[in-house]
SEMARMAR-581067 format. One line per 3 residues: number of its first residue (from 1); for each residue z, x, y of C-alpha. Coordinates in steps of 0.25 Angstrom, whole numbers, always signed. Each point is the difference from the previous one (the first is absolute). Example, Ala and Ser with C-alpha at 12.3 -4.5 7.8 and 13.67 -1.06 7.14 Angstrom:
BEGIN
1> +31,+49,-18 | -2,+6,+14
This chain:
BEGIN
1> +83,-119,-29 | -10,+9,-7 | -13,-6,+4
4> -8,+9,-8 | +5,-8,-13 | +1,-14,+5
7> -4,-7,+13 | +1,-15,+3 | -12,-7,+5
10> -2,+3,+15 | -3,-12,+9 | -5,+0,+14
13> +3,-10,+11 | -14,+1,+6 | -14,+0,-5
16> -7,+11,+9 | +4,+14,+4 | -4,+10,+10
19> -5,+9,-12 | -13,-4,-5 | +0,+8,-13
22> +7,+10,-9 | -7,+11,-8 | +7,+4,-12
25> -1,+13,-9 | +0,-3,-15 | +8,+10,-10
28> +14,+1,+5 | -1,-11,+10 | -6,-13,-6
31> +0,+4,-14 | +5,+11,-10 | +14,+1,+5
34> +3,+15,+0 | -14,+4,+1 | -1,+5,-15
37> -14,-2,-4 | -7,+11,+9 | +11,+10,-3
40> -2,-1,-15 | -15,+2,+2 | +1,+12,+9
43> +9,+7,-9 | -8,-3,-12 | -13,+4,+7
46> +6,+14,+3 | +5,+1,-14 | -14,-1,-5
49> -3,+13,+8 | +12,+7,-6 | +8,-2,+13
52> +14,-5,+0 | +1,-9,+13 | +14,-6,+2
55> +3,-14,+5 | +4,+6,+13 | -14,+7,+1
58> -7,-14,-3 | +9,-7,+10 | -1,+9,+12
61> -14,-4,+5 | +1,-15,-5 | -8,-10,+9
64> -12,+9,+2 | -14,-3,-5 | +1,+6,-15
67> -10,+11,+2 | +8,+5,+12 | +13,-2,-8
70> -5,+10,-11 | -4,+10,+11 | +14,-1,+6
73> +6,+2,-14 | -9,+12,-3 | +6,+7,+13
76> +15,-1,-5 | +5,+14,-3 | +4,-2,-14
79> -14,-7,-4 | -7,+11,+7 | +7,+10,-8
82> -2,-7,-13 | -15,-1,+3 | -2,+14,+3
85> +7,+5,-12 | -8,-9,-9 | -14,+1,+7
88> +1,+13,+8 | -3,-6,+13 | +5,-10,+10
91> -5,-14,-2 | -13,-4,+8 | -7,-13,+3
94> -7,-1,-13 | +14,+0,-7 | +4,-11,+9
97> -12,-8,-4 | +3,+3,-15 | +15,-5,+1
100> -5,-12,+8 | -10,-3,-11 | +12,+1,-10
103> +9,-8,+9 | -7,-13,+3 | -2,-5,-15
106> +14,+4,-3 | +5,-8,+12 | -9,-12,-4
109> +6,+1,-14 | +15,-2,+5 | -1,-7,+13
112> -1,-14,-7 | +14,+3,-6 | +6,+2,+14
115> -6,-11,+8 | +12,-10,+0 | +3,-5,+14
118> +13,+5,+7 | +11,-10,-1 | -1,-10,+12
121> -14,+3,+3 | -5,-14,-3 | +10,-7,+9
124> -3,+10,+11 | -15,-3,-1 | +3,-15,+1
127> +8,+3,+12 | -12,+8,+7 | -10,-11,-4
130> +10,-11,+6 | -1,+8,+13 | -15,+0,+0
133> -1,+14,-2 | -11,+7,-8 | +3,+10,-11
136> -9,+13,-2 | +2,+12,-8 | -3,+15,-1
139> +2,+10,-11 | -1,+15,-4 | -6,-5,-13
142> -15,-1,-3 | -8,-13,-2 | -1,+3,-15
145> +15,+1,-1 | +3,-13,+8 | -10,-8,-8
148> +11,+1,-11 | +11,-4,+9 | -6,-12,+8
151> -1,-10,-11 | +14,+3,-4 | +5,-1,+14
154> -8,-13,+1 | +6,-6,-13 | +14,+2,+7
157> -5,-7,+13 | -4,+12,+9 | -14,-1,+5
160> -1,+8,+14 | -11,-4,+9 | -6,+14,+0
163> +1,+13,-7 | -4,+14,+4 | +1,+11,-11
166> +0,+15,+2 | -15,+1,-4 | -6,-12,+8
169> -1,+9,+12 | -3,+15,+2 | +14,+2,+7
172> +12,-9,-1 | +14,+4,+0 | +7,+6,+8
175> -10,-4,+11 | -3,-14,+5 | -13,-3,-7
178> +5,-8,-11 | +8,-9,+9 | -12,-1,+9
181> -7,-6,-12 | +11,-10,-2 | +0,-4,+15
184> -15,-3,-2 | +2,-8,-12 | +12,-8,+5
187> -6,-2,+14 | +11,+8,+7 | -3,+4,+14
190> +13,+5,+4 | +7,+10,-9 | +14,-2,+6
193> +0,-14,-6 | -1,+7,-14 | +12,+5,-9
196> -3,+12,-10 | +10,+0,-11 | +0,+12,-9
199> +9,+9,-8 | -7,+14,+3 | -2,+9,+12
202> -16,-1,-1 | +1,-15,-1 | +9,-1,+12
205> -8,+10,+8 | -13,-8,-2 | +8,-12,+7
208> +4,+9,+11 | -14,+6,+2 | -6,-14,+0
211> +10,-5,+10 | +8,-10,-8 | +15,-2,-2
214> +4,+9,-12 | +11,-5,-9 | +5,+10,-11
217> +5,-4,-14 | +12,+8,-4 | +5,-5,-14
220> -12,-5,-8 | -9,+11,+2 | -3,+15,-2
223> +12,+6,+7 | +10,-7,-9 | -9,+0,-12
226> +9,-9,-8 | -1,-13,-7 | +8,-12,+5
229> +9,+2,-12 | +3,+15,+3 | +3,-4,+14
232> +9,-11,-4 | +8,+10,-9 | +2,+9,+12
235> +13,+0,+9 | -2,-5,+14 | +1,+14,+6
238> -11,+5,-9 | -9,-11,+5 | +4,+3,+14
241> -4,+14,-2 | -14,-4,-5 | -2,-10,+11
244> +4,+11,+11 | -9,+11,-6 | -12,-10,-1
247> +3,-5,+14 | +0,+14,+6 | -13,+4,-7
250> -8,-13,+4 | +5,+0,+14 | -4,+14,+2
253> -15,-5,-2 | +2,-11,+10 | +6,-12,-7
256> +6,-10,+10 | +9,-7,-10 | +4,+2,-14
259> +4,-11,-10 | +5,+2,-15 | -11,-8,-6
262> -11,-10,+4 | +9,-11,-3 | +8,+4,+13
265> -13,-2,+9 | +2,-14,+5 | +14,+3,+5
268> -6,+12,+8 | -11,-9,+6 | +10,-10,+4
271> +8,+10,+7 | -11,+6,+7 | -5,-13,+5
274> +14,-4,+5 | +2,+13,+7
């Protein structure tokens, strides 16, 4: 059964749970299967400055706050080389700021086209609500980008109890500060009762830093970087290789468990509570 394509409704035999909340990432975790929206915006922003950024360059720092993401891209060898050849000097903070000002409206313009919920997400959310759990969210997106996403997500039935964006606080990922804001808004006093679900290393790291259980998503997110249709067309061995690669990278940052997509979360919670 390829759960990233079709997942039956999850049912639970009890109303309550030892876990009190789940905090989800957005792109690649709850929406935008394959995490395509930010990649296109990063590549285009660098192109506006005459720099060829490959998809791999854009995906490597994924999950970081977007200004930090641009800074990390500018530290990649091929991009530094191109920048020096074009501008006669290495990129500086002012260049990061200029790229960031270019990136944000580009991402705002495309994000609405990549805001469809991951298959099985609504059944998963219904399962969590039946367990009495709250649902929070953090993101590397800015508040202005998320303002484009929220109404589209709501129209599909996804309205989390709180949202912390990358520019809501002076520092967020990979530190615990965004999660701590979620705890405050959700009334959480014990981080170990919270599950953080994310498809990127910085998102996993923020959960670990905040003391939550961290669950990595392997097939719907940045590491696989494929649509459901593209995954369906792959042989099982190819899917297994993607899963293994993502698992290795996410566990290296502290993921306690991995699942293919958020549709698999209720089954994981059930196993954890029976253990």
